[in-house]
N, C-alpha and C positions, 0 to 999 in steps of 0.2 A: 532326497529318493523320493520321488514322490512311492512315497517307497514301503515298502516291500520287507521290511525288517520282522517281520515278523514270518515265521517261514513254517512252512506243510508238511509237516514231519509228512512221506508216503513212505508205503512201503515197500519202497529201493531202499529206501535213506535205515531201512529194518524197522518200524512203527508201523501201527496200525493207518488202515489207505486217509486221507482227511477228506471229510464230512462236505460234501458237493458243500457249495453253493445254493438257497436258498433262489429260486428262478427270474422273480427281482429280481430281488441284486443282481446276481450272475447277468440281466439284463442292463443294468443302471452298470455295472461296474464293466462288461463291455461299450459302453456309449459313450463315459466318460474317457475311456482304453484313446478309444478315438480321435481322440483332440489332443494326448502328449508326444509328442515327440516323440518316434520310435529309433532306436541304436542308426547304427548311418548315416543321421539326417548331421552336415554340422554344421548345422546350430548349438551341438550337442560338448559340440567340442570350440568355441567359441566366447570367448569374454563376453559379462554382462556392463553394461555401462550407468555409469549411478543413474539416479532418481533425482531429478531437480523439480518438480513439480509436486507437492504434493493437493494435489483437488480431487473429484470425486470421483473423474474417474481411474486412478488409481488411486480410492477406493473400491473401484466398483469392482474393479484386477481381482483386488486382494478376495472380496465377495466369491470372483468366479473361481479365481482357486484356492482356494476353501472350497466349499459345492463339486469342486472336479475333482479334486486330491480325495476328501469321502464317499458322492460314487465311487471312485478305483479302488479304491480298497487301502490310499496311503496311510501315512503316517506324516506327511516334509508330499511336498512339492517348491518346485523351482520356474521361476517364469520363464530363462529355457528351454525347460521339457513343454514350454506352451511356444516354442517358439518367436519371445520373446526378448530380444537380448537386454533387460529390466536387469535395476542390481535386486532384487523382491525373489520374496522365501517367504512361507511362508508353514504353519504345520501347526497336527498335534496328538499330543501322544499319549493324552487319557484320552478315551470312550467319553464322548457328552464334553467334552472336556472344552475348555475355553482354546478358539482356536487363535495360533499368537506367529504377527505379519514380524515382517524386519525387510529391512530396504537399507538397502546402503551395508549390512554388515560388517565386518571388519572383526575378525580374531584379539584381541588385545591383550591375548594372556592364554598357556597352554596346559598340560599339569606333565610331572614327566613320570606317571604316576599314566601306563597304558592298558588293553586293554584289546585281546582278539574276538571278533563279533561278525556270526556271517550279517553279513544282505546280503537285501537284490534291492530293484530302484524295476522303476515303468517306462522306467524308456528300455530297457532291457530285459523282458517275459522271458520270465525262466531260469533269470542268472543269478545265483547265487552264490559269492565272494567274502569268503573270510579276511577280512579286515582292520588294522589293528590301527589303534585311532586313540589320541589323550581324553582319559575315562572327565575332565575337568576343563569345563573353561570356561572365558567372559568378554565378555560383546560387548560390542556396540557397532548400536545402529540405532537408529530410526523407528516409527509406528508408521501406520500408514494417510497417519494428522501430520506427521509430520514432526512431535516430538519425540528429543532426544531417550534412547532408552541403552541400562546396562541390564543387559544378561549375566545372571553367572549358573553355571548350568552340567549338573554332572548325568550321571550312565547316559541312558538312551534320549534323555533332552538335549544331550553335550550331540550324542555321538550321530541322532537325526540331522539338531544347527548342524554340522562337522560335513555334514552328508550335504548337507544344500550350497552348502558356500561352493562345495567342491565342481557341485552344475556353474555357477555361477558363474565358477575363475574357469568352468571349458576342461572340466576334468575328468573320470566315470568312474565306478568303484573295479573300472578292468585296469586301472590303471592304477592302478596299487594294491591291487590281486596279484599273487606271485605269478611265477609264467605257465606252471603246470598248472591253477588256476586257469588261468586266459582261454589256457587252452583248449578249457572241460568246458568252459563258457562261449566261448567262438563257435562249438559244437552246439551244443545247446541253443545256441541263437539261431544257427542255419540251419534247425530245424524248423526253428517260432516262426523268421520273417516268411517274407515270399520275398522267391526270386528276381 
């Protein structure tokens, strides 16, 4: 997800209109989104390749991904969303918290307990669908320095990790959505994307 898990409530949803973004924030977001691969690009359906070099280039890539994710107002971003077929993802689920980078992540365990939650994706503008995912996960990965990591995550963090790992395998939220939600999402995408 470079991912908009924070869903704006609009008047159509029965809520108050979402407040407009500060013009500077909106401009940064628009500029960042120009770097994010959009729905229809075949790279989003491709499986990323394992990383075998943990060098300054990788660390710089992680830093760039974090900045773009933040500027785009996302909570997670996979390298494939920037057109790089590398098994790298970043996320930050708490504003101002540390940036987490997972390189070559592997799902080690997931709970039987599932939760339905609305997800969005920076690669699918204006699309929000309900996705059921395990509430708890354990993931083995490496950090950008090549050090082994085991992440035990629950709730939003678990959801963001699973969403980004899906991107690394060429899986989009539309692939996990109900048929009806997929149809609605395709309508929204047609209205948003250039012809």
